[in-house]
C-alpha positions as a printed NumPy array, in Angstrom:
array([[ 47.5  , -21.463,  -5.662],
       [ 44.376, -19.847,  -4.286],
       [ 43.577, -18.289,  -7.465],
       [ 43.653, -21.286,  -9.858],
       [ 39.968, -22.112,  -9.587],
       [ 39.145, -18.599, -10.872],
       [ 41.622, -19.089, -13.654],
       [ 39.832, -22.213, -14.686],
       [ 36.251, -20.512, -14.636],
       [ 37.722, -17.578, -16.767],
       [ 39.326, -20.183, -19.177],
       [ 35.977, -21.958, -19.532],
       [ 33.943, -18.686, -20.013],
       [ 36.403, -17.582, -22.701],
       [ 35.848, -20.645, -24.496],
       [ 32.256, -20.589, -24.251],
       [ 32.113, -17.1  , -25.379],
       [ 34.517, -17.841, -28.236],
       [ 32.364, -20.692, -29.332],
       [ 29.337, -18.451, -29.238],
       [ 31.199, -15.811, -31.269],
       [ 32.383, -18.397, -33.982],
       [ 28.82 , -19.713, -34.44 ],
       [ 27.569, -16.187, -34.975],
       [ 30.45 , -15.756, -37.793],
       [ 29.079, -18.97 , -39.313],
       [ 25.665, -17.555, -39.32 ],
       [ 26.618, -14.669, -41.131],
       [ 29.413, -15.829, -43.453],
       [ 27.146, -14.463, -46.361],
       [ 27.114, -10.887, -44.895],
       [ 30.732, -10.779, -44.427],
       [ 31.35 , -12.521, -47.857],
       [ 29.238,  -9.673, -49.352],
       [ 31.752,  -7.086, -47.824],
       [ 35.05 ,  -9.142, -47.728],
       [ 36.705, -12.053, -49.573],
       [ 35.929, -14.63 , -46.897],
       [ 37.984, -17.243, -48.441],
       [ 41.273, -15.47 , -47.614],
       [ 40.361, -14.449, -43.991],
       [ 41.394, -15.926, -40.91 ],
       [ 39.133, -16.75 , -37.949],
       [ 40.03 , -13.517, -36.091],
       [ 39.574, -11.419, -39.243],
       [ 36.089, -12.702, -39.828],
       [ 35.097, -12.064, -36.194],
       [ 36.498,  -8.422, -36.732],
       [ 34.425,  -8.055, -40.038],
       [ 31.505,  -9.231, -37.999],
       [ 32.165,  -6.626, -35.155],
       [ 32.385,  -3.914, -37.67 ],
       [ 28.939,  -4.619, -39.262],
       [ 27.662,  -5.12 , -35.615],
       [ 29.302,  -1.616, -34.593],
       [ 27.832,   0.106, -37.898],
       [ 24.219,  -1.397, -36.896],
       [ 24.167,  -0.239, -33.41 ],
       [ 26.041,   3.328, -33.958],
       [ 23.106,   5.816, -33.313],
       [ 25.213,   8.371, -35.212],
       [ 25.216,   6.114, -38.453],
       [ 22.541,   7.091, -40.959],
       [ 22.86 ,   3.762, -42.501],
       [ 22.18 ,   1.829, -39.392],
       [ 18.888,   0.308, -40.18 ],
       [ 20.536,  -0.978, -43.507],
       [ 23.168,  -2.778, -41.534],
       [ 20.973,  -3.814, -38.619],
       [ 18.736,  -5.654, -41.458],
       [ 21.728,  -7.74 , -42.297],
       [ 22.294,  -9.159, -38.806],
       [ 20.437, -11.724, -37.117],
       [ 18.099, -11.117, -34.237],
       [ 20.39 , -12.782, -31.984],
       [ 23.056, -10.169, -32.668],
       [ 20.953,  -7.312, -31.41 ],
       [ 20.216,  -8.943, -27.85 ],
       [ 20.938,  -6.652, -24.952],
       [ 22.282,  -7.612, -21.474],
       [ 19.686,  -6.94 , -18.85 ],
       [ 20.587,  -5.289, -15.553],
       [ 18.438,  -5.47 , -12.246],
       [ 18.618,  -1.767, -12.628],
       [ 17.696,  -0.054, -15.76 ],
       [ 17.705,   3.499, -16.758],
       [ 16.808,   5.038, -20.185],
       [ 14.995,   7.936, -21.682],
       [ 11.546,   6.911, -21.843],
       [ 10.854,   9.185, -24.883],
       [ 13.02 ,   6.715, -26.888],
       [ 10.177,   4.423, -26.597],
       [  7.653,   4.741, -29.146],
       [  4.711,   3.999, -26.915],
       [  5.771,   6.774, -24.467],
       [  6.394,   9.151, -27.228],
       [  2.74 ,   8.472, -28.423],
       [  1.488,   9.22 , -25.064],
       [  3.219,  12.422, -24.769],
       [  1.759,  13.578, -27.905],
       [ -1.532,  12.592, -26.794],
       [ -1.066,  14.572, -23.775],
       [  0.059,  17.532, -25.536],
       [ -3.147,  17.35 , -27.85 ],
       [ -5.178,  16.835, -24.731],
       [ -3.668,  20.056, -23.227],
       [ -4.18 ,  22.309, -26.367],
       [ -7.79 ,  21.074, -27.19 ],
       [ -9.247,  20.383, -23.847],
       [ -7.318,  22.499, -21.297],
       [ -6.122,  19.203, -19.873],
       [ -3.926,  21.311, -17.198],
       [ -6.776,  23.359, -16.034],
       [ -8.933,  20.303, -15.697],
       [ -6.172,  18.566, -13.702],
       [ -5.632,  21.671, -11.476],
       [ -9.44 ,  21.727, -10.776],
       [ -9.539,  18.09 ,  -9.998],
       [ -6.577,  18.569,  -7.678],
       [ -8.203,  21.483,  -6.123],
       [-11.501,  19.618,  -5.459],
       [ -9.424,  16.743,  -3.956],
       [ -7.329,  18.914,  -1.652],
       [-10.631,  20.762,  -0.32 ],
       [-12.442,  17.408,   0.42 ],
       [ -9.418,  16.058,   2.187],
       [ -9.399,  19.484,   3.998],
       [-13.112,  19.205,   5.171],
       [-12.471,  15.366,   6.171],
       [ -9.537,  16.401,   8.334],
       [-11.5  ,  19.258,   9.904],
       [-14.526,  16.756,  10.432],
       [-12.242,  14.156,  12.158],
       [-10.876,  16.773,  14.487],
       [-14.205,  17.782,  15.526],
       [-15.166,  14.095,  16.015],
       [-12.004,  13.561,  18.242],
       [-12.758,  16.834,  20.329],
       [-16.456,  15.652,  20.931],
       [-15.194,  12.152,  21.943],
       [-12.473,  13.93 ,  24.184],
       [-15.487,  15.687,  26.064],
       [-17.474,  12.488,  26.219],
       [-14.45 ,  10.872,  27.882],
       [-14.102,  13.69 ,  30.466],
       [-17.688,  13.423,  31.351],
       [-17.321,   9.559,  32.008],
       [-14.251,  10.25 ,  33.855],
       [-15.948,  12.522,  36.199],
       [-18.829,  10.156,  36.7  ],
       [-16.255,   7.361,  37.515],
       [-14.457,   9.459,  39.868],
       [-17.722,  10.386,  41.869],
       [-18.901,   7.016,  41.827],
       [-15.676,   5.218,  43.054],
       [-14.433,   8.116,  45.103],
       [-10.898,   8.397,  44.116],
       [-11.1  ,  11.901,  42.318],
       [-11.942,  15.312,  42.937],
       [-15.518,  16.167,  41.347],
       [-14.856,  19.757,  41.47 ],
       [-11.272,  20.244,  39.858],
       [-11.724,  17.212,  37.643],
       [ -8.334,  15.84 ,  38.889],
       [ -7.62 ,  12.1  ,  39.633],
       [ -5.689,  11.076,  42.928],
       [ -3.712,   8.391,  41.75 ],
       [ -2.658,   7.168,  45.181],
       [ -6.432,   6.245,  45.734],
       [ -6.563,   4.77 ,  42.279],
       [ -3.273,   2.721,  42.877],
       [ -4.313,   1.447,  46.196],
       [ -7.608,   0.187,  44.599],
       [ -5.693,  -1.986,  42.037]])
């Protein structure tokens, strides 16, 4: 069958995951032993007990989450990494501190007004540069017009009075 290779891959992955879970159960037998009678538990029951501790350690609504998290090894608290990650940045302590600092700057130094002044100064500077460039391009255009008129008069393929170029004469020269 065409799906046999995929079934083999899934069985291999299942075996690898199962062996990793069993090693985590062995590493946490003392934690499970504190909560349950580990001598009478089957392997599946041990896995369920460890999962329950993990669930309690990762449940954001659990008030005792930190206590359960302290019972688990750091390997249990790993996360799956995606190429695309999305999260609330204020959950990160560093960004929370930055947000507080920005609020203090706003209250103390008028940070918003300072930024507004800087943005206005930047915009006026850009506007001035834009106007200067427009003037320079127009002056360059005038220079080009004078050069074209001189070329027309010298070569004789344009009308000096109207400033128009006779393309027929120009093409015949080329």
